[in-house]
C-alpha positions as CSV (number, residue, x, y, z in Angstrom):
1,X,161.5,140.8,58.7
2,X,159.9,138.6,61.3
3,X,156.3,138.3,61.7
4,X,155.4,138.6,65.5
5,X,152.5,136.4,64.8
6,X,152.2,132.9,63.0
7,X,150.7,133.6,59.6
8,X,148.8,130.9,57.9
9,X,150.3,131.8,54.4
10,X,153.6,131.3,56.0
11,X,152.6,127.8,57.3
12,X,151.0,127.0,53.9
13,X,154.2,127.9,52.1
14,X,156.1,125.7,54.8
15,X,153.9,122.8,54.0
16,X,154.6,123.1,50.4
17,X,158.4,123.0,51.0
18,X,158.1,120.0,53.2
19,X,156.3,118.2,50.5
20,X,158.5,119.0,47.8
21,X,160.6,116.2,46.2
22,X,159.4,113.6,48.8
23,X,157.7,110.5,48.1
24,X,154.8,110.9,50.2
25,X,154.6,108.8,53.5
26,X,151.2,107.6,55.1
27,X,151.7,110.2,57.7
28,X,152.1,112.9,55.0
29,X,149.1,111.5,53.1
30,X,147.0,111.8,56.1
31,X,148.0,115.3,56.7
32,X,147.5,116.3,53.3
33,X,144.0,115.0,53.2
34,X,143.0,117.7,55.8
35,X,145.7,120.1,55.1
36,X,143.7,123.3,56.0
37,X,142.6,121.9,59.4
38,X,146.4,120.4,60.1
39,X,147.7,123.9,59.3
40,X,145.2,125.9,61.6
41,X,146.0,123.5,64.4
42,X,149.7,124.0,64.0
43,X,149.2,127.7,64.1
44,X,147.2,127.5,67.2
45,X,149.8,125.3,68.9
46,X,152.6,127.8,67.9
47,X,150.7,130.7,68.9
48,X,149.9,129.3,72.2
49,X,153.5,127.9,72.9
50,X,152.2,124.4,73.3
51,X,153.7,122.9,70.1
52,X,156.0,120.0,71.0
53,X,157.7,117.6,68.7
54,X,155.6,114.3,67.9
55,X,157.1,110.8,67.9
56,X,159.6,110.3,65.1
57,X,160.4,107.2,63.1
58,X,163.8,105.6,63.1
59,X,165.2,103.6,60.4
60,X,168.7,102.4,59.5
61,X,170.8,103.9,56.4
62,X,173.6,101.7,55.6
63,X,175.6,103.7,53.1
64,X,178.3,105.1,53.3
65,X,178.1,103.8,57.0
66,X,175.4,102.4,58.9
67,X,173.8,105.1,61.1
68,X,170.3,105.9,62.4
69,X,167.9,108.5,60.7
70,X,165.1,109.8,62.6
71,X,162.2,110.8,60.3
72,X,160.1,113.6,62.1
73,X,156.2,113.2,61.8
74,X,155.1,115.3,59.0
75,X,153.3,118.0,60.9
76,X,156.7,118.6,62.5
77,X,158.5,118.8,59.3
78,X,156.2,121.7,58.4
79,X,157.0,123.4,61.7
80,X,160.7,122.9,60.7
81,X,160.4,124.4,57.3
82,X,158.5,127.4,59.1
83,X,161.2,127.8,61.8
84,X,164.5,127.2,60.2
85,X,164.2,130.1,57.4
86,X,163.5,132.8,60.3
87,X,166.7,131.5,62.1
88,X,168.7,131.2,58.9
89,X,168.0,134.8,58.0
90,X,169.7,135.9,61.1
91,X,172.6,133.5,61.1
92,X,173.5,133.4,57.3
93,X,175.4,136.8,57.5
94,X,177.3,135.4,60.5
95,X,178.6,132.2,58.9
96,X,182.1,132.3,57.2
97,X,182.3,132.0,53.4
98,X,183.9,128.5,53.7
99,X,181.2,126.7,55.7
100,X,179.6,124.6,52.9
101,X,176.9,122.1,54.2
102,X,173.2,122.9,54.2
103,X,173.6,126.5,52.8
104,X,171.8,127.8,49.9
105,X,174.5,128.3,46.8
106,X,177.0,126.0,48.7
107,X,177.1,122.3,48.8
108,X,179.4,119.5,48.2
109,X,180.5,120.1,44.8
110,X,181.2,123.7,45.5
111,X,183.2,122.6,48.5
112,X,185.4,120.4,46.4
113,X,186.1,123.1,44.0
114,X,187.1,125.6,46.7
115,X,189.4,122.9,48.2
116,X,191.1,122.3,44.9
117,X,191.7,126.0,44.5
118,X,193.2,126.1,47.9
119,X,195.5,123.2,47.0
120,X,196.7,124.9,43.8
121,X,197.3,128.1,45.5
122,X,199.9,126.2,47.9
123,X,201.2,123.7,45.6
124,X,201.8,126.3,42.7
125,X,203.1,123.4,40.6
126,X,206.3,122.9,42.9
127,X,205.1,119.8,44.6
128,X,205.0,121.3,48.0
129,X,202.5,122.0,50.9
130,X,200.4,119.8,53.4
131,X,197.0,119.4,54.4
132,X,195.4,118.8,58.0
133,X,192.1,116.9,57.8
134,X,190.2,116.5,61.0
135,X,186.7,115.1,61.7
136,X,184.7,115.5,65.0
137,X,184.2,112.2,67.0
138,X,180.3,111.0,67.1
139,X,179.4,114.7,66.2
140,X,175.6,114.7,66.3
141,X,175.4,112.7,69.4
142,X,177.9,114.9,71.2
143,X,176.4,118.1,70.5
144,X,175.3,119.7,73.9
145,X,171.8,121.1,73.5
146,X,172.2,123.4,76.5
147,X,175.2,125.0,75.1
148,X,173.6,125.1,71.5
149,X,170.5,127.0,73.1
150,X,173.0,129.3,74.8
151,X,174.2,130.4,71.3
152,X,170.9,130.7,69.7
153,X,169.1,132.6,72.6
154,X,170.9,136.1,72.6
155,X,170.9,136.3,68.7
156,X,167.2,135.5,68.4
157,X,166.4,138.1,71.2
158,X,168.6,140.9,69.4
159,X,167.4,139.8,66.0
160,X,163.6,140.2,66.7
161,X,162.4,136.6,66.3
162,X,159.0,136.3,67.3
163,X,157.9,134.6,70.7
164,X,156.4,131.7,68.9
165,X,159.8,130.9,67.0
166,X,161.8,131.3,70.1
167,X,159.4,128.9,72.0
168,X,159.4,126.4,69.2
169,X,163.3,126.3,69.2
170,X,163.3,126.0,72.7
171,X,160.6,123.0,72.6
172,X,162.8,121.2,69.7
173,X,166.1,121.3,72.0
174,X,164.4,120.4,75.4
175,X,162.3,117.7,74.0
176,X,163.3,114.1,75.3
177,X,165.1,112.5,72.1
178,X,163.7,108.9,72.5
179,X,160.0,109.9,73.6
180,X,157.7,107.5,71.8
181,X,160.2,106.8,68.9
182,X,159.0,104.1,66.3
183,X,161.7,101.9,65.2
184,X,161.3,100.6,61.7
185,X,164.6,98.4,61.6
186,X,165.3,94.7,62.0
187,X,167.5,93.7,64.8
188,X,170.1,92.7,62.2
189,X,170.0,96.2,60.9
190,X,170.1,97.9,64.3
191,X,173.1,95.8,65.0
192,X,175.0,97.4,62.2
193,X,175.0,100.7,64.2
194,X,177.7,100.8,67.0
195,X,176.3,101.5,70.2
196,X,178.0,104.9,70.7
197,X,176.4,106.0,67.3
198,X,172.8,105.5,68.7
199,X,170.8,108.5,69.7
200,X,169.4,106.5,72.9
201,X,173.0,106.0,74.0
202,X,173.9,109.9,73.7
203,X,175.1,111.4,76.9
204,X,172.5,113.4,79.2
205,X,171.6,116.6,77.5
206,X,173.2,115.7,74.4
207,X,172.5,114.7,70.8
208,X,170.4,115.9,67.8
209,X,168.7,113.4,65.4
210,X,169.9,113.0,62.1
211,X,167.4,113.5,59.3
212,X,165.6,116.8,60.7
213,X,166.0,119.9,58.9
214,X,166.4,121.7,62.2
215,X,169.4,119.4,63.2
216,X,171.2,120.3,60.1
217,X,170.9,123.9,60.6
218,X,171.6,123.7,64.5
219,X,174.9,121.9,63.6
220,X,176.1,124.8,61.6
221,X,175.3,127.2,64.4
222,X,177.3,124.9,66.8
223,X,180.3,124.6,64.8
224,X,180.3,128.4,63.7
225,X,181.9,128.7,66.9
226,X,184.8,126.9,65.7
227,X,184.8,128.6,62.4
228,X,185.1,132.0,63.9
229,X,188.0,130.6,66.1
230,X,189.9,129.2,63.3
231,X,189.5,132.4,61.0
232,X,189.7,135.2,63.6
233,X,191.8,133.8,66.4
234,X,194.2,131.4,64.6
235,X,194.0,133.5,61.5
236,X,193.9,130.6,59.2
237,X,193.6,131.5,55.5
238,X,192.9,128.2,53.7
239,X,190.1,126.4,55.8
240,X,187.1,124.8,54.6
241,X,184.3,122.9,56.7
242,X,181.4,120.5,55.5
243,X,179.4,119.4,58.6
244,X,181.9,118.1,61.0
245,X,184.8,117.4,58.5
246,X,187.2,120.1,57.9
247,X,190.5,120.7,56.0
248,X,193.3,123.2,56.4
249,X,195.9,123.6,53.7
250,X,199.3,125.3,54.6
251,X,202.7,125.3,53.4
252,X,204.4,124.3,56.8
253,X,203.7,120.8,58.3
254,X,204.7,122.0,61.9
255,X,202.3,125.0,61.6
256,X,199.3,122.7,60.8
257,X,200.5,120.3,63.9
258,X,200.3,123.6,66.0
259,X,196.8,124.4,64.8
260,X,195.4,120.9,65.4
261,X,196.5,120.9,69.0
262,X,194.7,124.4,69.5
263,X,191.7,123.2,67.8
264,X,191.4,120.1,69.8
265,X,191.8,122.2,73.2
266,X,189.2,124.7,71.8
267,X,186.7,122.1,71.0
268,X,186.7,120.4,74.3
269,X,186.7,123.6,76.4
270,X,184.0,125.4,74.6
271,X,181.8,122.9,72.7
272,X,182.3,119.7,74.7
273,X,183.6,117.9,71.5
274,X,186.6,115.6,70.8
275,X,188.4,114.9,67.5
276,X,188.4,111.4,66.0
277,X,191.6,109.4,66.6
278,X,192.6,109.6,62.8
279,X,194.3,112.8,62.2
280,X,195.8,113.5,58.9
281,X,198.6,115.7,58.1
282,X,200.1,114.7,54.8
283,X,201.5,116.0,51.6
284,X,199.1,117.6,49.1
285,X,200.5,115.2,46.5
286,X,198.8,112.2,48.2
287,X,195.5,113.5,47.5
288,X,192.7,114.7,49.9
289,X,189.8,112.2,50.3
290,X,186.9,114.7,50.8
291,X,183.2,114.4,50.0
292,X,183.3,111.3,47.8
293,X,186.4,112.7,45.6
294,X,190.3,112.7,45.9
295,X,191.5,116.1,45.4
296,X,195.0,116.6,43.9
297,X,196.9,119.5,42.7
298,X,196.4,118.7,39.2
299,X,193.0,116.9,39.0
300,X,190.2,115.5,41.0
301,X,189.2,111.8,40.9
302,X,186.1,110.0,42.1
303,X,186.7,108.2,45.4
304,X,187.4,104.3,45.0
305,X,184.5,103.6,47.3
306,X,181.9,105.3,45.1
307,X,183.3,103.6,42.0
308,X,183.1,100.2,43.8
309,X,179.4,100.9,45.0
310,X,178.5,102.0,41.4
311,X,179.9,98.7,39.9
312,X,178.2,96.6,42.4
313,X,174.7,98.3,41.8
314,X,174.8,98.0,38.1
315,X,176.1,94.2,38.3
316,X,173.2,93.4,40.8
317,X,170.8,95.0,38.5
318,X,172.4,93.3,35.4
319,X,172.2,90.0,37.2
320,X,168.5,90.4,37.7
321,X,167.4,92.0,34.5
322,X,169.9,91.2,31.6
323,X,169.7,87.8,30.1
324,X,171.3,86.4,26.9
325,X,171.8,89.9,25.5
326,X,168.2,91.3,26.4
327,X,167.0,93.3,29.1
328,X,163.8,92.1,30.7
329,X,162.6,94.6,33.2
330,X,159.3,96.3,34.4
331,X,159.1,100.1,34.0
332,X,159.6,100.6,37.6
333,X,162.8,98.6,37.5
334,X,164.0,100.6,34.5
335,X,163.2,103.8,36.4
336,X,165.0,102.6,39.4
337,X,168.2,102.0,37.7
338,X,167.7,105.3,35.6
339,X,167.9,107.2,38.9
340,X,170.9,105.2,40.2
341,X,172.8,105.9,36.8
342,X,171.9,109.5,36.9
343,X,173.2,109.9,40.6
344,X,176.6,108.2,39.6
345,X,176.7,110.2,36.3
346,X,176.0,113.5,38.4
347,X,178.9,112.8,40.9
348,X,181.4,111.8,38.2
349,X,180.6,115.0,36.1
350,X,182.5,116.7,38.9
351,X,185.7,114.8,38.5
352,X,188.2,114.0,35.9
353,X,186.6,110.7,34.9
354,X,186.4,110.4,31.2
355,X,188.3,107.0,31.1
356,X,186.2,105.8,34.1
357,X,183.0,106.7,32.5
358,X,183.9,104.9,29.3
359,X,185.1,101.9,31.0
360,X,181.7,101.7,32.9
361,X,179.9,101.9,29.6
362,X,182.0,99.1,28.0
363,X,181.3,97.0,31.0
364,X,177.6,97.6,31.1
365,X,176.6,98.1,27.5
366,X,172.9,98.3,28.4
367,X,173.5,101.5,30.3
368,X,173.3,103.7,27.3
369,X,170.0,102.4,26.4
370,X,168.6,102.7,29.8
371,X,169.8,106.2,29.9
372,X,167.8,107.3,26.8
373,X,164.4,106.1,28.1
374,X,162.6,109.2,29.3
375,X,159.1,108.2,29.2
376,X,157.7,104.8,30.4
377,X,154.1,104.8,30.1
378,X,152.0,103.9,33.1
379,X,149.9,101.5,31.0
380,X,152.9,99.1,30.9
381,X,153.3,99.2,34.6
382,X,153.8,95.6,36.0
383,X,154.5,94.2,32.6
384,X,157.9,93.1,31.4
385,X,159.5,95.1,28.8
386,X,162.1,93.0,26.5
387,X,164.9,94.9,24.5
388,X,167.8,93.4,22.7
389,X,171.0,95.1,24.4
390,X,173.0,95.1,21.2
391,X,170.7,97.0,19.3
392,X,171.1,100.0,21.5
393,X,174.5,99.7,22.8
């Protein structure tokens, strides 16, 4: 399954995957102009074992919480897309069924559906049962890279991973996290991130940069140790995890409290992790706030914060572009709000939100027209388009 050499065709496919669905950055455009020589250079580096991560770019994302995002150089993204599939092929059969983050065929919506199935199994229409919801404190900055490599190394050796892939994995985990990082954030934006959440302040030997494909995979490998402990030693039947947020559903509140204490001790002893102070053991009837939804035995609702963000985004666009019953916007502005509306519509599609969607369309009558506009010609770019809202509401 694993080539002992670094194939140029394999790197070419990785370049195409790294480019897919992304707005090209200057870094990517520079690589794309000379893609053949760039791929040959990467092939030489990986074969010789001299590849090392290049300086990344750090910016601040503010939703749902302020956090640092470290965007790797595009050449490194190509390497990540080359390396991770080789490692995934080894680890995917080892992962438990109910780990849902960053895995093919899984995802947040599948996780919410699975959680509601667990809730209904325990509730059974009788109004009983409880849930335990836990979250790892400062997860990505607390991952100990030496421990992580200790988990990866024997599996790579037994699985026949090429020497080039093993060296690239080691290079990723030994590389100084802050070496040459370019920060594209204002001091005000940086101040929104708490000091303990900054990668530069991670304990020695700890931390993975958020925003890397490799970090997402490594996070699953690291917490697979917890998954195996919960499923095979604690014998928990209804357990689900998405990154570092995990939920257990059970009939007995005392059993959940006992499992919580065992999990907390295990995380500290085996993975050098700790749980957040907020630990929930509550009745299922209260609803489980999970991945942007509130899961109840009878139905699933969109989280209030998601709905609030949607209303604020639409209201801001309306103030800027809807005047006296008419939309005045450029094609670019219309496409931007189309993307926002499609994103929220996709989220609400997985909830019992008929009344909420009807209320949004009553409040923002122009949404229905905007959603219908599929083709906005480039020749209109930069020009204002003016449409009476009432004609299309």
